[in-house]
C-alpha positions as CSV (number, residue, x, y, z in Angstrom):
1,M,-1.0,22.0,-27.9
2,G,1.9,23.0,-25.3
3,A,-0.2,21.7,-22.8
4,I,-0.6,17.9,-24.8
5,V,3.1,18.1,-25.7
6,Q,3.6,18.6,-21.8
7,N,1.9,15.9,-20.4
8,S,3.2,13.8,-23.4
9,I,7.1,14.6,-21.7
10,I,5.9,13.8,-18.5
11,Y,4.2,10.7,-19.1
12,V,7.1,9.2,-21.1
13,M,9.4,10.4,-18.7
14,N,8.2,8.6,-15.6
15,I,7.8,5.5,-18.0
16,G,11.3,5.6,-18.9
17,V,11.8,5.9,-15.1
18,F,10.4,3.4,-13.5
19,I,11.5,0.4,-16.4
20,N,15.1,1.8,-15.7
21,I,15.3,2.5,-19.7
22,F,17.7,5.5,-20.1
23,F,20.5,3.7,-17.8
24,Y,19.8,0.3,-19.4
25,L,20.6,1.6,-22.7
26,N,23.6,3.1,-21.6
27,Y,24.9,0.3,-19.9
28,A,24.1,-2.0,-22.5
29,N,26.4,0.5,-24.9
30,I,22.8,0.6,-27.2
31,V,23.3,4.7,-26.7
32,R,26.9,5.5,-27.4
33,I,26.6,8.9,-25.6
34,P,26.8,10.0,-22.1
35,E,23.4,9.2,-20.3
36,Y,23.2,12.6,-18.9
37,I,22.8,14.3,-22.2
38,I,19.7,12.5,-22.9
39,Y,18.5,14.3,-19.4
40,F,20.0,17.6,-20.7
41,L,17.8,17.7,-23.9
42,L,14.9,16.5,-21.9
43,F,15.6,19.0,-19.2
44,A,16.1,21.7,-22.1
45,V,12.7,20.9,-23.9
46,L,10.7,21.3,-20.4
47,S,12.4,24.4,-19.6
48,F,11.2,26.0,-23.0
49,L,7.9,24.9,-22.1
50,Y,8.0,26.8,-18.6
51,L,9.3,30.0,-20.3
52,I,6.1,29.6,-22.6
53,K,3.8,29.4,-19.5
54,K,5.7,32.2,-17.7
55,K,5.3,30.7,-13.9
56,D,7.4,31.0,-10.8
57,I,8.5,27.8,-9.8
58,V,8.0,27.5,-6.0
59,I,9.1,24.6,-4.5
60,S,7.0,24.2,-1.5
61,K,4.1,23.8,-3.6
62,S,4.9,20.8,-6.4
63,L,8.7,19.6,-5.5
64,S,7.1,15.9,-4.2
65,T,9.4,14.0,-1.8
66,W,9.8,10.9,-3.6
67,V,11.7,13.6,-5.9
68,V,14.1,14.5,-3.4
69,F,14.1,10.5,-1.9
70,Y,15.2,9.3,-5.7
71,F,18.0,12.0,-6.1
72,F,19.6,12.0,-3.1
73,V,19.9,8.0,-2.6
74,N,21.0,7.6,-6.0
75,T,23.8,10.2,-5.0
76,I,25.1,9.0,-2.4
77,Y,25.4,5.4,-4.1
78,L,27.1,7.4,-7.1
79,V,29.2,8.8,-4.6
80,E,30.3,5.9,-3.1
81,A,30.9,4.2,-6.5
82,G,32.2,7.1,-8.2
83,F,35.9,6.3,-5.6
84,S,36.3,3.3,-7.5
85,N,35.3,4.7,-10.6
86,S,37.9,7.5,-13.2
87,V,37.3,10.6,-12.5
88,Y,36.5,11.1,-16.4
89,Q,33.6,8.5,-15.3
90,F,32.6,10.0,-11.8
91,Y,32.2,14.1,-12.6
92,P,29.9,13.2,-15.8
93,I,27.5,10.7,-13.8
94,I,27.5,13.5,-11.3
95,I,26.6,16.0,-13.4
96,M,23.7,13.9,-14.8
97,Y,21.9,13.6,-11.1
98,V,22.3,17.1,-11.3
99,I,20.3,17.4,-14.0
100,V,17.8,14.5,-13.3
101,F,17.1,16.3,-10.0
102,L,16.3,20.2,-11.9
103,A,14.1,17.7,-14.4
104,F,12.1,16.1,-12.3
105,S,11.5,18.8,-10.1
106,L,10.1,20.9,-13.2
107,L,7.9,17.7,-13.9
108,C,6.6,18.3,-10.8
109,H,5.6,21.9,-11.1
110,L,4.7,21.4,-15.0
111,D,2.0,18.5,-13.4
112,D,-1.0,19.3,-11.4
113,D,-0.9,19.8,-7.6
114,Q,-1.9,15.9,-7.4
115,L,0.6,15.0,-10.1
116,S,-1.8,13.1,-11.8
117,M,0.2,12.8,-14.7
118,S,3.3,11.6,-13.1
119,R,1.2,9.1,-11.4
120,K,-0.1,7.9,-14.4
121,G,3.5,7.6,-16.1
122,V,4.8,5.7,-13.0
123,A,1.5,3.1,-13.3
124,S,2.0,2.2,-16.7
125,G,5.7,2.2,-16.3
126,A,5.0,-0.6,-13.4
127,I,2.5,-2.6,-15.8
128,I,5.6,-2.5,-18.7
129,G,7.9,-3.2,-16.2
130,V,6.3,-6.6,-14.7
131,I,5.4,-7.3,-18.8
132,L,9.0,-7.1,-19.2
133,L,10.0,-9.0,-16.3
134,L,7.5,-12.1,-17.4
135,I,9.9,-11.8,-20.8
136,D,12.8,-12.3,-18.6
137,F,11.5,-14.6,-16.9
138,T,10.4,-17.2,-19.5
139,I,13.2,-16.6,-21.7
140,P,16.3,-16.2,-19.4
141,G,18.8,-13.8,-20.5
142,Y,17.0,-11.7,-22.9
143,F,17.7,-8.3,-21.4
144,A,21.5,-9.8,-19.9
145,V,24.2,-7.3,-19.9
146,G,27.3,-9.4,-19.0
147,D,26.7,-11.8,-16.2
148,N,24.1,-10.2,-14.3
149,T,21.2,-13.2,-15.5
150,V,19.8,-15.5,-12.8
151,A,18.3,-18.2,-14.0
152,G,14.9,-18.4,-12.6
153,R,15.1,-14.4,-11.1
154,A,14.2,-12.0,-13.7
155,I,15.5,-8.6,-14.4
156,A,14.9,-6.9,-17.7
157,M,16.2,-3.6,-17.8
158,Y,16.9,-3.0,-13.7
159,G,20.6,-4.8,-13.5
160,N,19.8,-6.4,-10.3
161,S,16.3,-9.0,-9.5
162,N,16.0,-6.6,-5.9
163,F,16.4,-3.4,-7.5
164,A,13.5,-4.6,-10.0
165,A,11.4,-5.7,-7.0
166,I,12.2,-2.2,-5.2
167,A,11.2,-0.4,-8.6
168,L,7.7,-2.2,-8.8
169,I,6.8,-1.4,-5.2
170,L,7.8,2.0,-5.6
171,A,5.3,2.0,-8.3
172,L,2.5,0.6,-6.1
173,I,2.7,3.7,-3.2
174,L,3.0,6.2,-5.6
175,S,0.8,5.5,-7.9
176,I,-2.0,3.4,-6.5
177,D,-4.3,6.2,-5.3
178,I,-5.2,7.2,-9.1
179,I,-5.8,3.8,-9.8
180,D,-10.3,3.3,-10.2
181,K,-11.3,0.9,-6.7
182,N,-12.6,-1.4,-9.3
183,L,-9.1,-1.7,-11.0
184,K,-6.9,-1.9,-7.5
185,L,-7.4,-5.6,-7.0
186,Y,-6.3,-6.2,-10.7
187,Y,-3.6,-3.7,-10.9
188,I,-1.7,-5.4,-6.8
189,L,-2.1,-8.3,-8.6
190,I,0.0,-7.3,-11.9
191,I,2.7,-5.8,-9.4
192,F,2.8,-9.1,-7.3
193,I,3.3,-11.2,-10.1
194,G,6.2,-8.9,-11.2
195,V,7.8,-9.0,-7.9
196,L,7.3,-12.7,-7.4
197,V,9.1,-13.4,-10.5
198,T,12.3,-11.9,-9.1
199,F,12.1,-14.0,-6.4
200,S,13.8,-11.7,-4.1
201,R,13.2,-12.3,-0.6
202,S,12.6,-8.8,0.6
203,G,10.9,-7.9,-2.4
204,L,8.1,-10.2,-1.2
205,L,8.1,-9.1,2.4
206,V,7.9,-5.4,1.8
207,F,5.5,-5.9,-0.6
208,I,3.2,-7.9,2.0
209,L,3.8,-4.7,4.5
210,I,2.9,-2.4,2.4
211,T,-0.4,-4.2,0.8
212,S,-1.0,-4.3,4.7
213,I,-0.6,-1.1,5.2
214,M,-2.4,0.2,2.8
215,A,-5.6,-1.9,3.9
216,Y,-5.2,-0.6,7.3
217,Q,-5.7,3.4,5.9
218,N,-8.5,1.8,3.6
219,K,-6.3,2.6,0.2
220,I,-7.6,-0.5,-0.5
221,S,-10.5,-2.6,0.6
222,K,-10.4,-5.8,2.7
223,K,-11.6,-7.6,0.0
224,T,-8.4,-6.8,-2.0
225,F,-6.0,-7.2,0.6
226,M,-7.7,-11.1,0.8
227,V,-7.2,-11.7,-2.3
228,M,-3.0,-11.1,-2.2
229,V,-3.1,-13.0,1.2
230,S,-4.4,-15.8,-0.2
231,S,-2.5,-15.5,-2.9
232,I,0.8,-15.5,-1.4
233,I,0.0,-18.6,0.2
234,S,-1.1,-20.3,-2.3
235,F,2.6,-19.5,-3.6
236,L,3.9,-21.1,-0.5
237,I,2.1,-23.9,-0.8
238,F,2.6,-24.4,-4.4
239,L,6.8,-23.6,-4.0
240,L,6.2,-26.8,-0.4
241,L,4.4,-29.2,-3.5
242,G,7.3,-28.8,-5.4
243,G,5.5,-26.5,-8.5
244,F,9.1,-24.3,-9.0
245,E,10.3,-27.9,-10.6
246,V,7.4,-27.9,-12.7
247,I,7.8,-23.9,-13.9
248,A,11.7,-24.9,-14.2
249,T,10.8,-28.2,-16.5
250,T,8.1,-25.8,-18.7
251,F,11.0,-22.7,-19.3
252,D,13.6,-25.1,-19.1
253,I,15.2,-22.9,-16.2
254,E,18.2,-24.6,-14.4
255,I,17.2,-25.4,-10.5
256,T,20.4,-23.4,-8.5
257,D,21.3,-23.7,-5.0
258,N,20.4,-20.1,-4.8
259,L,17.1,-21.0,-6.3
260,I,16.6,-24.1,-3.9
261,N,18.5,-21.7,-0.8
262,R,15.5,-19.0,-1.5
263,I,12.6,-21.6,-1.4
264,S,13.7,-23.2,1.5
265,F,13.8,-19.2,3.0
266,F,9.7,-19.6,2.3
267,V,9.1,-22.7,3.2
268,D,11.7,-23.3,6.2
269,S,13.3,-20.0,7.4
270,D,15.0,-21.5,10.5
271,N,17.3,-23.9,8.6
272,A,17.4,-21.6,5.2
273,E,20.9,-21.3,4.0
274,T,22.5,-18.5,1.7
275,G,25.5,-18.4,-0.2
276,D,26.4,-15.1,0.8
277,M,24.9,-14.8,4.1
278,D,28.4,-15.0,6.2
279,E,29.5,-11.9,3.4
280,R,25.5,-10.4,4.6
281,K,26.9,-10.2,8.2
282,R,30.4,-9.1,7.7
283,V,29.0,-6.2,5.6
284,L,26.2,-5.8,8.6
285,L,28.2,-5.4,11.6
286,A,31.0,-3.6,10.3
287,A,28.6,-1.2,9.4
288,L,27.2,-1.4,12.6
289,D,30.0,-0.6,14.1
290,L,30.9,2.5,12.2
291,F,27.1,3.5,12.7
292,A,27.9,3.5,16.2
293,D,31.1,5.6,16.5
294,S,29.0,8.1,14.4
295,P,25.5,8.4,14.9
296,F,24.4,11.4,13.5
297,F,27.5,12.5,10.7
298,G,28.3,9.2,9.7
299,D,32.1,8.0,8.9
300,G,31.8,10.0,5.7
301,F,31.2,9.3,2.1
302,A,33.2,6.2,0.4
303,A,34.6,5.0,4.4
304,T,33.0,1.4,3.3
305,R,35.2,1.0,0.1
306,L,38.6,0.6,3.0
307,W,36.4,-2.8,3.5
308,D,37.9,-6.1,1.8
309,H,33.8,-6.5,1.4
310,R,31.9,-6.9,-2.0
311,V,29.2,-4.5,-1.1
312,S,25.9,-6.3,-3.0
313,P,22.5,-4.7,-2.8
314,H,21.5,-6.0,0.2
315,N,24.2,-4.3,2.1
316,T,23.3,-0.9,0.7
317,F,21.3,0.2,3.3
318,A,23.5,-0.4,5.9
319,V,26.6,1.2,3.9
320,T,24.6,4.2,3.9
321,L,23.6,4.1,7.5
322,A,27.2,3.9,8.4
323,E,28.3,6.4,6.0
């Protein structure tokens, strides 16, 4: 019975993370308690199960690198964001991420060495995430919180279409090895559809890169890869022939300049323009200047907060590099 409960928690926890449910509930004020309490309760349950098993945690054995990556990247982001929030908001969030780190460490320890249950949870979370993105695409603003809706770009519970694409691609990387070889093509197509409705250019380009690497490493068959290439080419031809206008009319989506520029990027990248391109260039140049001054240790947390530039999801890597 304990093993069933344990595996269920591991499975559900990973689904929750990859559809962003915990953060979404708190952000939308659907749950009126600090989100770190949810993780604290989970950690308490897992600790109890751990004590029953009476095993020692050996970090080098079961703690996967993606957990460390998830924890530290998000902590850096929160440390940066914390300087623009009140102390009351900042410290509970940091506490939450420490608890997340401990909870994930324990999840990985309780799972087998291949992290089978965690990977199954990630795969299920990705599929559910795609379903939510399709709902958000066909009913724009269905999951909207505030003014973060962009017509024609699915967001679901991720808060940003680029984050949604990143989550699906990470899920693909983490879970592809546990997918049956006869189902890999369908699984990758599902992920592709999810990335597609986000209309994230970086997401689509990274998706192409990742599937190419998987084909090279024989994690997916050449046939599967060729189907993906054909799908992407078909999508570009579809855009070139004005197919997005048909979709926009069908689902009553307003064709904004944002969407027109994104379509132009895929069919004529040399002449495409993006409304915030100048802003991205300024942030990138400023980040590179800081990096050149301190290439090894960076310029310190929140150094980029001295800028007058808005730091969007597109600039996260540049800002992290600088700091």
